[in-house]
KOLBANU-262894 format. One record per residue: x, y, z of N, C-alpha, C in turn. Coordinates in steps of 0.001 Angstrom, whole numbers, plus 500000, padded with zeros to 6 digits. Each point is the difference from the previous one (the first is absolute). Example, Ala and Ser with C-alpha at 12.3 -4.5 7.8 and 13.67 -1.06 7.14 Angstrom:
BEGIN
513190494310507800499110501190500000500900501200500000499650501050499280500820501190500060499230501090500730
REM end
This chain:
BEGIN
500857498822500000499143501178500000500898501235500000499829500837498992500739501251499882498984501127499848499631500612501134498937500997500008500557501400499790499338500749499139500314501405499760498728500788500273500098501055500811498864500877500281500363501400499526499155500566499145500288501321499445498704500751499719500137501321499916498863500811499566499646499609498578498714500073499687499548499621498662498859500909499548499862500088498702498835500665499402499094498961499331500367498743500154499249498891499401498798499656500884499001500867499975498825499803500841499209498767499594500041499657498751499267498816499533500482498739500729501303499866500162500552498848500711499654500059501485500103501196500595499633500158501415498530499633500206499138500479499111498566499697500109499751498496499857500745499333499122499820498555499810500361499241501284501066500402500665500381499369501271498938500261501060499534501235500080498968500358500975498702499247499730499691499766498747498798499236499652500087498589500595501141499351499803500179498634500508499821499964501514500684500897500709500004499946501461498720500560500603499625501211499606498879500655500674498633499587499456499855499963498699498689499700499416499739498491499998500933499226499428499791498560499883500117499270501338501069500269500772500211499269501259499152500534501153499938501334500131499364500577501183498576500495499763499556499996498768498621500371499704499701501484500066501027500839499871499780501446499980499295500349498685498935500794500062499322500390498762500944500783499077499959499674498726500867500676499031499799501508500025498783500440500226499702501441500023500711500717501142500415499252501039500709500609501127501515499825499910500455499107499164501426499700499928500788501072499238499532500395498865500649501044499210499309501317500353500789501027500343499377501260500392500762501198499446499508501192500316500575501233499471501424500240500498500388499414501128501348500206500528501072499319499155499623499006499210500985499305499178500709500940499029499287500964499458500573500890498997501102500895500555499937500313501287500970500931500582500911499350501047499967498690500107500834499285500968501312499548499373500968499731500874501223499316499591499710498507500090500384499246499001499745498556499981501331499260499982500070498951500810501177499143500034499621498628499478500939499396499299499777498675499437501157499098500414499664498859500586500998498995500366499997498928498913501203499659499528500126498988498958501054498971500392499718498762499674500942498903500183500526499633498626501241500385499725500597499762498682499081500470498876499393501164500171499153500589498974498533499628500071499639499065500875498602499599500153499365500796501129498915500745499734499334500781501049499426499100501098500325500334501276499553499164501117499388500797501153500111501334499963499429500809501065499987501464499621499190500763500730499896501428499719499527500744501245500173501314499968499515500886501051499913501391499398499245500870500669499934501379499528500134500939501190500409501247499699500131501040501011499371501273499447499082500549500771499371501277499662500446501015501037500631501077499574500529500995500930499143501255499971499550500428501198499240501240500150500132500484501443500146501301500167500032500616501332501034499353500921501193499757499482501104499414500768499744498573500485499040499320499385499709498607500339500143499143498740500758498929500126500127499019498921499039498860500311498905499934499248498985498966500211500375498785499164500393498935500677500417498758499348498770499113499828499859499426498828498843499147499781500198499030498852498989499166499827499955499024498915501259499140499986500458499637501193501185499155500143499569498549499806500586499337499017499634498601499779501170499208499440500006498727500342501011499058499550499261498742499542500389499471498853499379498769499520500210498876501013499017499141500123499995498927501001501307499193500011500511499642498851501207499174499928501233500695500568499941501324500184501152500754500494499825500484501434498899499668500628499766500428501377500865499202500970500301500634501123500791499335501028501495500008499729500436500784499030501419500062499641500621501367500264499248500886500664500530501332500290499721501042498936499268499625498954499737500940498921499059501129500430498997499681500822499102501051500492500759501036500800500894499550500877500816500935500792500897500828499084500566499376498982500858500721499058499201501062499242498765499676499628499149500989499329499704501186500920499685499716501259499716501094500937501239500860500188501160499386500168501238500774500152500250500855498764499700499474498826500166500780498766499040501186499969498762499807500470499057501129500030500491501068500975500578499577501116500533500963500968501181500755499400500856499300499276501159500640499366499563501063498992499023499695499149499579500975498988499202501144500617499524499808501228499214501041500669500857501001500756501211499610500342500888500897500752500265501265499195499910501129500676500189501282499339498733500536499360498984499160499869498719500414499427498930500159501067500213499344501164499013500019501084500736499788501322499313500275501091500591499812501333499471498752500693498829499543499556499343498860500628499531499034498919500114498714500288499422498963499131498749499477500691498965499754499209498731499506500537499490498910499076499318499022500585499372498966499182498793499441500730499123499371499259498857499289500564500319498517499951500253499414501149500421498596500062498814499082500223499961498903499259499035498966500313500354499472501389498991499719500795500200499640501400501006498850500175499949499014499150500913498862500136501460500399499783500252501181499407501361500428499675500551501045500974499281500304501087500474501021500937501405499687500519500247498780500409501307499614500525501110500161498971499705499690498757500965500162498911500446501455499920499029500925499988500330501416499886500642500551501267499600499488501166500655500413501246501480499644499951500328498878499414501386499583499851500805500909499086499300500797499205500654500952499094499940501427500553499643500123501286500033501298500651498705500784500004498925499408499530498708500677499987499280499801501334499167500971500362499195499944501214498534500138499613499164499125500535498559500062499716499399501217500685499015500599499339499281501127500593498563499974499520499110500481500842498591500089499637499300498660500041498710500030499682499170498796500077500165499091498784499499498795500136499900499074498871498873500490499097500211499926498687498978500432499046499932499021498835498890500026499309499780499141498846500490500705498739500807499319499227500432500493498696499810498852499020499067500150499087499695498983498983499642498650500630499303500043501147499555498772500648501061499319500850501145500674500212501103499427500780500324500966501139500125499472501236500350500835501145501429500518499872500148501318500224501288500678499916500205500872501243501226500427500171500321500989501021501134500861499457499916501312500221501048500896499542501274499776500813501124500176499336501312499888500644500884501116499473500872500520500876500896501102499616501403499740500511500948500695499366501384500022500473500693501212499415500947500545500740500750501140499439500922499522498895500325500903499096500942499685498918501392500486500381
REM end
């Protein structure tokens, strides 16, 4: 496995990965998966020897880097790729914002805590899945 994570303008590939993970696996409605923030966000693409295997996006506004749409194909989970994607989003956000924020699925709170995020606020429903906001300084 030789993973490369880089900024990309290839939204079609990012959307295809998100379709597999969020729409097909998790049942997120397609109408909620693609949104207006995609056009103005930074997108990262993880590839294994040129094969797309994960993606994430960052939307920056008001000194906050909102990290979202983080996904890794099932065959690549459990290998540290999700953590590498989050670290890459933090790297591209430095100098653009002071705080990173994300909406974590409840089952992933511990994962994000391990990356320096702190949960805040109540649990809320996002596309039929329980989430909680998490933040960390950049």
